[in-house]
N, C-alpha and C positions, 0 to 999 in steps of 0.2 A: 787713548780713549778713556774718559772718566766714567766710572760706574756710580750711579746714583745710590746713596745709602741713607738710612734713617735710624734713629735711636729707639730702643725699647727699654723702659725702666722695669726691672724685675723686683717685685716685693719692696718697692721704695728704695732699693739699693742702687748699685752702680748702673750706668747706662751701657747697654750693649749695642754696638753699631752693626746693622745687618745690610748686606748687599741686596738691593731690591731685585735685580735680575736673577740672582741665584735663588732668592726666596720664591720668586714666581715660578722658576723652573722646577723647584721641588714640589710646589703646589700642583703643577701639571701632571706629575707622575704619581700622584696620590693613588693608592691601591683601589682598583674598581670594586664596586659592590654588585652582588648578585641581583639581577632584575629580569627574571624569566617570566614571560607572560604567555598565556595561551593564544593561539593564532586567531585572527579575525574569523576564519572559517569555522573553527571549533566553537567560538562564542556565538556565532549565528546559527549553529546547528541546534534544533529544538524539535523534539518528538512529543507532540501533544498527548499521545496515548500514555507514554511513560510519565509525563508531567502530571496528568490528571490521576492516573492510577496510583502513582507513588505518593500523591498528596492525600489519598483516601485513608484517613486515620481511623480505621474501623476494624473490629474483630468480629469474625463470624459467630453465630449462635453455637455455643459449645455442645448443645444437646442435639444438633443436627449436622450430619455430614455435609461438607462443602460440595456444592455442584457448580463447577466453573463452566459457564456458557459464554466465556469471554475470549477464549484463545483460539485463533484461527489455525491451529495445528491439528490435522485430522488423525495424527498418530498417538495423541496424548493419552487416550484411554485404552489403547490396545485392541479396540474392536474393529479397526479398519486397517488391517495389514496390507502391505503391497502384495502383488502376485508372486508366486513362487518362481515364475520364469524371470522376473526382475532380479530376484535374489540370486538365482543361478547364473545369470549374465554377469553379475558382480563377482561371484566366486570364480568364474572362468577367466575374467579379466585379471584378477589377482594371481591366479595359478599360472597364467601364461607368462608372467614376469616381463611382459612387454611394455607395461605402462607405469614404470617406476620413475621415469625421468621427466624432464621438461617437455612440454608440448608447445607448438606454436602458440603465440599469444591469443590468436583468434580461434584456436582449437584444431584438432587433427582434421585433415582433409576428409578422411573416411567418415568421421563422426558428423561433420558438417554435411556431407552428402546424404547421410541417413536422415538428418532433420529436413533437408530440402526436399528429398523424395517423399517424405511422410506428409509434408504440408503443401507441396506443389499441387496446383489444380489448373485446368485450362484458363480459368478467369484470372488467376494470379500465379503464373508460373514462377518457379524458383530453381536456382542452381546453387551449388556449394558456395560460390562466390557471394551469394546473397545472405549467407548465414554467419553470424558472429556468436561463438559460444561464450557464455559468461558465468560468473559465480552466482548462480541463482537469478531469478527474474528481477530481483531488486537491483542487482548490478546492471542488468540489461536496461532498466529504466534510467538508472544513473547515467550510463554512457549515452543513451539516446538524448536525454536532456542536455548533457554536456556538449554533444556534437552539434546540436541545433541552436543553442542559445548562448548569448553573451550576457555578462553583468549589465543590468539596466534594462534589459528586455523583459518581456513577460510571457508566461504560459497561462493557458486557460485550463482549469481543473474542476472536476465535478464536485458539487456540494449536495448531499453528502458524498464523501469520497475517501479513498485510501490516504491516510495521513502522510505516507512516505513521499508523495509527490511534492508537497509543500516543504517538508523537511529537507529534501535534497535541493530543491530550487533555491530556497532562501539561503542555504549555506553557500551557494555559488553566486550570490548577489543578484539572483533573478527574481523578479516580482511575480506574485501569484494573483490571478484574478479567478474568482469562484463563480462558476455558472450553475444555475439551479437545476436540480432534478425535481420532478413533480410526483409526489407520492400518490396523488389522486389519479394519475395516469400510469400507474405501475412503474414509477420512477423514470419515465421518459425525460429526455432533455428538454428544457424550456428553450426552444430554438431561437426565439426572438431575443431572449436574454443573452444567450450565447453569442449571437451575432453582434449585439450592441456593445459587447466587451472588446471586440477585436479592434486594434489600432495599428499604427505603423511600427509599433515595437513588439507586436505579438509574434513569437517565433514558433509556437506550435499549440495544437489543441490536444489535450489528453482525453482519450475515450476509453473507458473501462467497461468491457462487455465480455461475459457476464460480470455482474457488479459485486464488488466488496465495498460497502457493507450491505447493499440492498438485496442481493439475490435476484436481481432483475435481469432480463434478457431482452435486448432490443430486437424488434422486428426488422425484416429486410427493408421495408419501406421507410422506417425511421432512420436506419443507417444511411440510406440513400439521401435523406434530407440533411443529415449531418455532413455527409461528404459534399453536398451542394453548397453548404455554407462555407466549408473550407475552400472549395474550388473558387467561389466568388471572390475570396480574399487572398487567394494564392498562399494559403497557410497549410503546412504539412500536419499530419496527424500522427501522434504517438499512441498506438493502440495497445493498451494493457490487456492481453488476452490469455493470462495465466489460467483462467477457468474455461478456456476454449473446449467446446463439446460437452461441458458439464451442465447440461440442460435437462429438465424433466420431460417426461412423456407428454406429447401434445404440443411441445414447443420445439422450434428449430434454431440451431445456432448458425449464424452467418458471420464470417470474418469480414472485417472492414475492407481489407485489401481486395477481396473477391468482387466487390461492387465498385471499386474505384477505377476509373479510366484515365484520370489525369492527376489526381492528388497523390503525392508520394506518401508512403506509409512506412513507419518503423514499428513493426509488430513485436511485442515483448512477450515471451512465454517461458515455459520450462517444465521440468518433471514434477515439481513440488506437489501440486494439488491433484492432477489427474492420475498420476502414478503413486500418490500418497507417500512421497519421500522428500519432504521439505528440507530435512537436514543434509541431504546429499549435495545441495547447492549447485544444481545444474540448470542453467537458463540459456536463453538465446535471443538474439535480435534477428528478425527476418526483414530484409530490405526489399521493399516493393516500390519500384520506380519505373513504371512502364513507359513514361514519356522522357526518361532520363533527366528529370528536373534536378535530382541530387547531383547528377554527374559523378565525376571521380572524387570531388572534394569531400563529400560527406562519407563516402566509403573509406577514403584514405584517413579521414579524421577518426572514424571508428577504429580502424586498425591502430592508429597512433595512441588513442586513448586506451585500447586493450593492452598495449605494451607497457602501461604503467605497472601492471602486475602480469604474471605469467599464466593467465587464464584459469579456468575452473579445474577441479580435481581430475587428474589424468586417468585414474582408475574408472571413474564414472564415464569419462569420455570413451574409454576402451570398451565399456559395456553398452554404450548408448545405442549402437546399431541393433544389438540383440534385444535390448529393452523395448525399443520402439516397434520392432518387427515381430517379436515373439509374444508380446502381451496379448492374451486372448480377448476377444470382444466381450466375452462373458464377464471378465473382470470389471470392465468399464460399466457394463449394464448393471451388475450387482451393486457397485458403488453408488451409481445414480439412483437405483431403486431404494437403497437405504436412506439416502439423503432426502429423497422425495417423501418417503414414509414418515420420517421424523419431522420434516417441514409441515406435512399435513396434520400430524398430531399436534404440533405446536400452534399452528394457525387456527385449527378448529377449537382447541382448548381456550386460547386467549381471546378469540372472537366473542366468546360469551362473557368475558370479564368486563364489568362496568368500569369505564374510565380508560380502557386501553383500546388501541386501534392498530392491530397487526396488518401489515401489507403483505399480501400473498406473494411468495417468491416463485420464480420460474427456473432457478438454477443456482449454481455455485453452492455455498455452504452456509448461507446466512439468511436471517429474517429480521426485518426492522419493525419495531413496535412503537406506535405513537402513544404518548401519555397526555391525556386531557388534564393539564395541570390545574385547571380551575376546580376540578373535583378532588384534588389532593392539596388543599391549601397549606397544610403544614410543611410541605416540601418546597424549597426555594427553587429547585432546578432538577433536571434529569440526573445530575451528579448526586444531589442530595437524595433523590428517590432511590437510585441504585445502591448508594451507601447504606441506607436504612434496610434495603432488601437483603443485603449481606448480613447486617447486624441481627436482623430478626429471623430470616429464613435460610441463611447460608446459601444463597443463590447469587452468583456473580455474573451480571450482564454488563456489557460495556456501554456507558452513557454515550449517546450520539454527539454530545459536545465534542468528543474526540474526533468526530468526522465533520465538524463545523455545522452541525444540524441539531440544535438543542430540542429538548422535549420529546426525544425518541430514545430508545435503547436498542442495541444489536444483540441478537441471540445467534450463537454458533450451533448448528444442528448436527454435529458429528458425534455427540455423546451417545452412549448406549440407550436403547429405547426406554428401558425402565427408569433411567436417570432423567430422560426428557419428560416422561409422564410425571415423575415426582416433582421435577422443577416447575412444571406448569401448575400442578396442584398447589405448590407453595406460593407461586406468584399470585394465583387467584386468591388464596387465603390472605396474603399480604394486602392486596388491593381492597378486598372486602372489609378489612379492619380499618383502612385509612380513607376509604371513599366517603365523600360528602356530596350530597346533591347540591348543585350550584343554586344560589339564590335566584338568579334570573330564570332558571328552569322552573322553580317553584311558582314564581309570579306568573309565568306563561301558562302553567297548568291551572292556576286559579282563574286566570282570565278565560281559559277555554271552558271551564266548568260553569261560567256565569250564563 
């Protein structure tokens, strides 16, 4: 067999004959180059709060202490400690030396029984098999979305709403449709808008009650209407109920599952907010499926997804039964009383500020404030407004663009009372310095005087 060859002249000198086949073989075994790229999932993962906050290139006023009304962590100022019984339960779990190893991926049976017994009611009965323990409520939401949805499908998410829903869904290739909440109706869902978004690719409706960022609490009748929409379209509900029972006096909390007779519900909750221990990362999914619509498939799917990691902290699991059963009612009442008092202080103070429109909350730890931007023409957006508030008054509120709802900002009401009063005074001073009477308003006043 003849091998094809060709000549190469080197520096104008003699001709070297090269075997083509041998040359090509050497070319094929050329040393590979490093080419490591981030995964598609990581590139799709986007947290709007981090993106907006990190882009805020602003320094606080050095003559004023910073007051951060932006962080949804009730422990950060030290004024809202958890109950001593909760701490004692953790100490006993550690001292027992029984919870140092791996637990089942979905959690210890005894811990799941404690959760099911605590939340079970005649209208929405639960058993241990209906509970999946997770690493915080955030993982509960992640697992619930992952088990219900495939790439290319869509979920319905509140606007304004907790940004994690979109962050998780988009990273999984799931589309997000935003349904409107109505500030003029204490943030009730625009039910017509919600229903108009449902199509054959809608895999679930996320309902957050009580609400972050709004501090709103849905009435029983409103929840019934939400369930009716889901029932008409045979669409399950993912209920984010991390703020369950954290409602102010005169208001009543109703879980979504307690009102559903046919719509299956995955309710996500945890210890973080009500027990004031967000860093302990203990959450759960409660599976409510009275008509067996989920069947075994969704339950088995949640178990398989849980097995990707080996569940939440075993020490917290070991303490969970005592935490749930031994926390006195007085602890819950005192926490709610403090949050309501701070909410009332904030709402009353900002209601008198020209150009602002606070929406009275009914629970959770938040209050939303509307900005009449036409009266603050020097600011381009709520992000610009809150940046300047930091620079001039050292008060940090989260712009509601983070929650897909521009021209509002969110206040966290967990700070000590004196800080809340001082923050409101500074916000009022800031607005008075920058407020401008809108031209249309002046013209209307002149017309009325004629």
